[in-house]
Every structure is written in structure tokens, then in C-alpha cells.
SESE-801862 format. One record per residue (C-alpha): residue number from 1; residue in three letters; x, y, z. Coordinates in pm, 1 decimal, decimal comma. Example, Ala and Ser with C-alpha at 12.3 -4.5 7.8 and 13.67 -1.06 7.14 Angstrom:
! residues 2
nudo|vose|u|v|w
1|Ala|1230,0|-450,0|780,0
2|Ser|1367,0|-106,0|714,0
***
This chain:
! residues 277
nudo|vose|u|v|w
1|Unk|2049,7|1055,7|2953,6
2|Unk|2167,0|696,7|2946,5
3|Unk|2514,7|679,1|2793,7
4|Unk|2547,5|301,7|2827,7
5|Unk|2534,1|82,1|2520,6
6|Unk|2336,6|-240,4|2564,1
7|Unk|2457,3|-516,2|2336,1
8|Unk|2138,1|-714,0|2295,5
9|Unk|1957,9|-816,7|1978,0
10|Unk|1585,0|-765,8|1920,1
11|Unk|1382,3|-1000,1|1699,4
12|Unk|1031,9|-935,5|1561,9
13|Unk|840,8|-1253,6|1478,3
14|Unk|571,3|-1252,2|1209,9
15|Unk|296,8|-1511,6|1257,3
16|Unk|-30,5|-1626,7|1106,0
17|Unk|-206,0|-1736,2|1421,8
18|Unk|-512,9|-1956,4|1416,1
19|Unk|-791,4|-2041,9|1656,9
20|Unk|-604,5|-2320,5|1841,4
21|Unk|-360,7|-2193,6|2109,5
22|Unk|-157,3|-2516,3|2115,3
23|Unk|-100,2|-2503,8|1740,3
24|Unk|0,3|-2138,1|1771,3
25|Unk|252,7|-2226,9|2040,2
26|Unk|392,1|-2498,4|1811,9
27|Unk|424,8|-2241,0|1534,1
28|Unk|605,4|-2012,3|1777,4
29|Unk|847,4|-2278,2|1897,7
30|Unk|933,9|-2367,0|1540,6
31|Unk|1043,0|-2005,5|1496,9
32|Unk|1230,8|-2004,0|1827,7
33|Unk|1428,9|-2310,8|1721,8
34|Unk|1572,8|-2106,6|1434,7
35|Unk|1684,5|-1804,8|1638,1
36|Unk|2036,9|-1665,2|1608,4
37|Unk|2280,2|-1771,3|1880,4
38|Unk|2355,8|-1418,8|2003,4
39|Unk|2249,8|-1336,1|2360,9
40|Unk|2090,0|-1142,4|2523,4
41|Unk|1798,1|-1175,8|2283,3
42|Unk|1451,9|-1019,6|2296,2
43|Unk|1183,7|-1193,3|2088,6
44|Unk|876,3|-982,1|2008,2
45|Unk|549,3|-1151,7|1910,3
46|Unk|246,8|-1000,7|1731,8
47|Unk|-90,1|-914,2|1877,2
48|Unk|-322,2|-1212,7|1935,9
49|Unk|-33,3|-1456,9|1886,2
50|Unk|-188,4|-1710,3|2125,7
51|Unk|-538,6|-1717,5|1977,5
52|Unk|-685,9|-1541,9|1675,1
53|Unk|-1039,4|-1619,5|1780,0
54|Unk|-1349,6|-1630,0|1563,1
55|Unk|-1546,4|-1464,0|1842,6
56|Unk|-1466,8|-1280,5|2162,6
57|Unk|-1633,8|-1559,7|2360,6
58|Unk|-1369,6|-1801,8|2229,6
59|Unk|-1089,8|-1576,1|2352,7
60|Unk|-1268,2|-1542,2|2687,5
61|Unk|-1243,5|-1919,2|2738,0
62|Unk|-866,5|-1900,4|2687,0
63|Unk|-850,1|-1594,1|2912,7
64|Unk|-974,5|-1811,1|3198,5
65|Unk|-669,3|-2036,1|3141,4
66|Unk|-413,6|-1755,1|3117,5
67|Unk|-200,0|-1880,6|3407,9
68|Unk|-145,7|-2210,4|3226,0
69|Unk|-34,5|-2037,1|2908,1
70|Unk|188,1|-1792,2|3093,8
71|Unk|364,6|-2091,4|3247,8
72|Unk|420,5|-2241,1|2901,1
73|Unk|568,8|-1914,5|2776,9
74|Unk|792,0|-1892,9|3082,4
75|Unk|928,2|-2240,6|3006,4
76|Unk|1010,3|-2132,0|2651,4
77|Unk|1204,9|-1835,2|2788,5
78|Unk|1410,5|-2067,3|3006,0
79|Unk|1456,8|-2328,1|2734,2
80|Unk|1582,5|-2080,4|2473,8
81|Unk|1744,2|-1828,4|2714,2
82|Unk|1543,2|-1537,5|2573,9
83|Unk|1348,1|-1235,0|2678,5
84|Unk|997,1|-1255,2|2532,6
85|Unk|754,3|-972,5|2456,1
86|Unk|443,1|-1184,9|2424,7
87|Unk|235,6|-974,3|2186,1
88|Unk|-107,6|-994,3|2346,9
89|Unk|-287,9|-1273,7|2521,2
90|Unk|-629,9|-1258,0|2688,6
91|Unk|-633,6|-1244,0|3068,5
92|Unk|-974,3|-1262,8|3233,4
93|Unk|-1097,9|-978,8|3453,5
94|Unk|-1457,7|-1098,9|3495,6
95|Unk|-1701,2|-1350,3|3355,8
96|Unk|-1750,1|-1149,1|3035,8
97|Unk|-1437,5|-934,9|2986,6
98|Unk|-1064,6|-983,7|2947,3
99|Unk|-753,8|-771,2|2914,7
100|Unk|-556,3|-772,9|2592,1
101|Unk|-237,6|-808,9|2793,1
102|Unk|113,5|-765,1|2660,5
103|Unk|351,6|-948,7|2893,1
104|Unk|727,8|-903,3|2899,6
105|Unk|923,8|-1204,0|3029,3
106|Unk|1294,1|-1203,6|3107,7
107|Unk|1525,4|-1497,7|3038,1
108|Unk|1472,4|-1621,3|3394,0
109|Unk|1106,3|-1688,0|3308,8
110|Unk|982,2|-1394,9|3516,4
111|Unk|710,4|-1152,3|3406,2
112|Unk|878,5|-813,6|3446,1
113|Unk|603,0|-598,5|3293,6
114|Unk|240,0|-612,3|3184,4
115|Unk|76,3|-357,6|2957,4
116|Unk|-297,6|-378,0|2895,6
117|Unk|-407,8|-244,7|2556,0
118|Unk|-537,1|103,7|2618,1
119|Unk|-710,7|196,6|2291,2
120|Unk|-969,3|-53,4|2169,2
121|Unk|-1043,9|-108,7|1800,6
122|Unk|-1411,4|-14,8|1769,4
123|Unk|-1424,6|85,5|1402,8
124|Unk|-1580,2|6,7|1067,0
125|Unk|-1341,7|-107,8|791,6
126|Unk|-1413,3|-178,5|424,8
127|Unk|-1290,3|-537,9|437,9
128|Unk|-1444,4|-882,4|468,3
129|Unk|-1516,2|-837,0|838,7
130|Unk|-1658,1|-487,3|812,4
131|Unk|-1706,8|-397,2|1178,1
132|Unk|-1474,0|-447,6|1473,1
133|Unk|-1587,1|-396,0|1833,4
134|Unk|-1308,2|-495,3|2068,8
135|Unk|-1481,4|-330,7|2362,4
136|Unk|-1755,5|-595,4|2355,0
137|Unk|-1520,6|-836,2|2531,5
138|Unk|-1200,0|-643,1|2603,3
139|Unk|-1146,3|-418,9|2904,5
140|Unk|-923,8|-121,6|2825,2
141|Unk|-606,0|-65,5|3022,8
142|Unk|-503,9|264,2|3181,9
143|Unk|-132,7|252,3|3259,7
144|Unk|168,6|370,7|3059,7
145|Unk|442,2|106,2|3092,8
146|Unk|819,0|147,6|3049,7
147|Unk|1065,7|-110,6|3181,5
148|Unk|1444,8|-140,8|3202,7
149|Unk|1608,0|-421,1|3007,3
150|Unk|1942,4|-524,1|2854,9
151|Unk|1808,5|-379,4|2527,0
152|Unk|1737,9|-30,9|2661,5
153|Unk|1427,0|110,0|2823,2
154|Unk|1128,6|-60,8|2660,3
155|Unk|791,2|107,2|2613,0
156|Unk|487,8|-113,2|2551,6
157|Unk|195,9|-47,2|2316,3
158|Unk|-43,3|-259,7|2108,6
159|Unk|-170,1|-216,1|1750,9
160|Unk|-447,7|50,6|1752,3
161|Unk|-244,7|246,2|2012,0
162|Unk|-25,5|338,0|1716,7
163|Unk|-276,2|605,2|1611,6
164|Unk|-249,8|793,7|1940,9
165|Unk|70,1|994,7|1948,4
166|Unk|8,5|1115,6|2304,2
167|Unk|72,7|767,8|2439,0
168|Unk|403,5|747,3|2253,6
169|Unk|506,6|1090,4|2381,1
170|Unk|425,1|974,2|2734,4
171|Unk|643,6|667,0|2684,2
172|Unk|931,9|880,1|2560,0
173|Unk|898,7|1116,5|2857,4
174|Unk|922,8|814,0|3086,5
175|Unk|1251,3|723,8|2919,7
176|Unk|1151,8|474,0|2650,6
177|Unk|1422,8|409,4|2393,5
178|Unk|1267,4|107,0|2224,5
179|Unk|889,9|99,4|2167,4
180|Unk|713,6|-226,5|2084,3
181|Unk|401,5|-229,6|1864,4
182|Unk|269,4|-588,0|1838,5
183|Unk|-10,9|-571,7|1582,7
184|Unk|-275,1|-739,8|1371,0
185|Unk|-354,1|-461,6|1123,7
186|Unk|-625,1|-524,4|867,0
187|Unk|-510,4|-536,6|505,7
188|Unk|-712,7|-222,9|424,2
189|Unk|-577,3|-6,0|705,3
190|Unk|-232,8|-161,3|676,4
191|Unk|-189,3|-62,6|313,0
192|Unk|-297,1|292,3|389,2
193|Unk|-144,0|372,1|727,2
194|Unk|85,4|103,2|875,8
195|Unk|430,2|222,0|769,1
196|Unk|353,4|597,5|778,7
197|Unk|227,4|571,9|1137,1
198|Unk|519,4|359,6|1254,6
199|Unk|767,4|594,3|1091,6
200|Unk|599,1|898,1|1244,3
201|Unk|604,6|747,4|1593,9
202|Unk|975,9|660,0|1559,9
203|Unk|1064,3|1010,4|1441,7
204|Unk|844,3|1187,3|1697,8
205|Unk|981,9|993,2|1993,7
206|Unk|1333,2|950,1|1851,5
207|Unk|1308,8|583,2|1947,9
208|Unk|1346,9|243,4|1789,4
209|Unk|1007,5|105,4|1692,7
210|Unk|971,0|-273,3|1674,5
211|Unk|646,7|-383,4|1507,1
212|Unk|580,9|-758,3|1500,5
213|Unk|273,5|-831,6|1289,2
214|Unk|17,9|-1094,9|1204,6
215|Unk|20,1|-1177,2|832,5
216|Unk|-206,9|-1359,1|589,7
217|Unk|-543,5|-1531,5|582,4
218|Unk|-652,1|-1662,7|922,0
219|Unk|-884,4|-1943,6|1027,1
220|Unk|-1124,5|-1692,5|1178,2
221|Unk|-1187,6|-1539,6|835,0
222|Unk|-978,9|-1228,0|885,4
223|Unk|-687,9|-1118,4|670,0
224|Unk|-396,7|-925,9|820,9
225|Unk|-140,9|-702,8|653,3
226|Unk|191,9|-835,6|777,7
227|Unk|490,5|-615,1|687,5
228|Unk|665,6|-648,1|1024,6
229|Unk|902,5|-354,9|1057,7
230|Unk|1196,6|-229,0|1259,8
231|Unk|1245,2|147,2|1232,8
232|Unk|1532,6|358,5|1363,9
233|Unk|1503,0|676,7|1574,2
234|Unk|1578,2|871,5|1253,8
235|Unk|1289,0|706,3|1071,9
236|Unk|1488,5|462,2|860,1
237|Unk|1349,6|115,6|791,6
238|Unk|1617,5|-118,2|925,9
239|Unk|1437,7|-442,5|843,3
240|Unk|1104,5|-558,6|701,4
241|Unk|926,8|-887,9|645,2
242|Unk|641,4|-821,4|405,2
243|Unk|457,9|-1153,1|382,8
244|Unk|457,9|-1501,4|530,0
245|Unk|597,1|-1612,3|863,7
246|Unk|950,8|-1564,0|990,8
247|Unk|1149,1|-1301,8|1177,2
248|Unk|1364,3|-991,4|1139,2
249|Unk|1609,9|-835,2|1382,4
250|Unk|1838,3|-550,3|1480,2
251|Unk|2087,9|-443,0|1744,0
252|Unk|1978,5|-103,1|1877,1
253|Unk|2249,1|162,6|1887,4
254|Unk|2153,1|363,9|2192,6
255|Unk|2457,2|590,4|2168,2
256|Unk|2336,0|701,4|1825,3
257|Unk|1981,7|737,8|1961,8
258|Unk|2094,7|973,2|2237,3
259|Unk|2308,5|1169,5|1992,8
260|Unk|1993,6|1229,0|1785,6
261|Unk|1803,2|1341,9|2096,3
262|Unk|2091,4|1566,8|2200,7
263|Unk|2131,9|1732,7|1861,2
264|Unk|1757,3|1773,2|1799,4
265|Unk|1603,2|1807,9|2148,3
266|Unk|1240,9|1809,2|2035,0
267|Unk|1099,5|1694,6|2370,0
268|Unk|1247,2|1993,0|2550,7
269|Unk|1094,2|2215,1|2280,1
270|Unk|746,7|2064,4|2333,0
271|Unk|501,9|2343,8|2424,3
272|Unk|193,1|2125,9|2466,0
273|Unk|333,4|1889,0|2727,7
274|Unk|51,5|1959,7|2972,9
275|Unk|-203,5|1829,6|2722,4
276|Unk|-31,1|1493,5|2678,1
277|Unk|-69,0|1178,0|2887,8
***
């Protein structure tokens, strides 16, 4: 058990990213310029913040330039003295595939963790797009990632991962206290499942869940649900931004988190541990 009490603030940024990475970075910096003055500060971005492509081939082009965009993000971390959980950005693995990579930068502009989206969104949805096949261009990751930070131990996930409780249990067993869920939920699935799933994962893992979302009508023709949320280890909604762009924040109380885990030690009661990740 970690009895220390980090004093950092966590911000979830809601965006409506388009197909032009430079314009998306401008949108991001506009938000960063309005951040609170408190430090240390972790800024969490949504899935596909850098490019909300019309086609996987468009994202693959940007994936080939990932080093350039990582350098730009690193400069923003130094400029604003922030930690940055950079939602997802494409990083090329071959000529026809890329990772949906979630990078965590510290305020010294260093990448301290990389999580590659494990569960790919290959589903049919009753919306304007109809069918989603992320695996056509995205290579699935394999590793569970938890990293130490001034904000507690951070576990990394992405969007569709939210439906797989085994991953979240694995993160909690590796010590995660704050779990990030950068997302771009469809409006159809968002209305039905977004908040219930986030609340369930927070309660199950007795962790803070920080869900930065894409919101609105995008240039690529898709519509995303928004409703960025911060949920406590007890399942309470601490902050929500339903529509539009902007940000919400919280200061995690890790002493309260560990009191919840001490008084209701559900992980030690788990009888199906061997079946989990």
C-alpha cells in the first residue's frame, strides 16, 4: 500500500479533432494556454487527438512522421511545465500498419511510458459510419502498462479497452491508482454504455478513472459522444463536460482511495485471479 499523498492535479481535455494534425495541435495549445496555474499538472488528451482521419491510409501517412509530432508534444510539455497523456497517435510499425500509441510525457519532455491499444474496434454500429474495422490498419498492442508519477500510479488504456474488465483488473493488480481512458466513443454506443462502463471500471478497480473524450461532428464524417468524465474510486462522478471543447479536472485523494481498498478488499477476495490477464 502506498500511504503517500501526491498533490498533483489531473485535467481531462475534450476535443473535436479534425483531419489536419497542425490544426489539432493549435486547438490543443489554445486549451493549454488556459490551464490552471497549479503544478504538478497532468493533462489527458482524447483518443485520435492528433488526427481524426477519414481513412486509415491518411493516419498511416502521419504515423510515418511520428517522431516529428512527438518532438512537438515534448516542446509543449516543457513550455507549459506539464505532464501530458497524449491520448493516441499513430506510430508506424510497417508499410501498412501502425500502433494506436498512448504516450505519457513528463514535464521534462521525456516519454516515460507507451501503451499500444490492445483491443481494436472491429464492430458494426447503427450510426452514419456503420462499420468500423480498426484492425485493417492498426496493429494491436500486448503489454499492460502502469507507471509511477506525481499523481499516483497511472494505468493506461484506450477507448474500446473499456469493455474488457480483465485489463483493468490487471492494471489494478500492478498497482494502478489512476486509470486513463482516452476515447472517441460513437454517439450510439456512448449514449448506451459510456458512463455505466466507466463507473463499473472505477468501482471494480477502486481507482480514479479519467476519461478524456472526442466530442461533436468531425471533418471525417463521424460524430462522437463527448461527455468527458472523472470518476472516483467509489463510483462518484467528480466532474463532467458533456458537449463542446474544454477541460475538467480533479486532485486525486490517494489516502481516501487506499482507505476504500482497505475497508473493502475486493482484490484479495478475487477467486478468479488465474483467469485474468
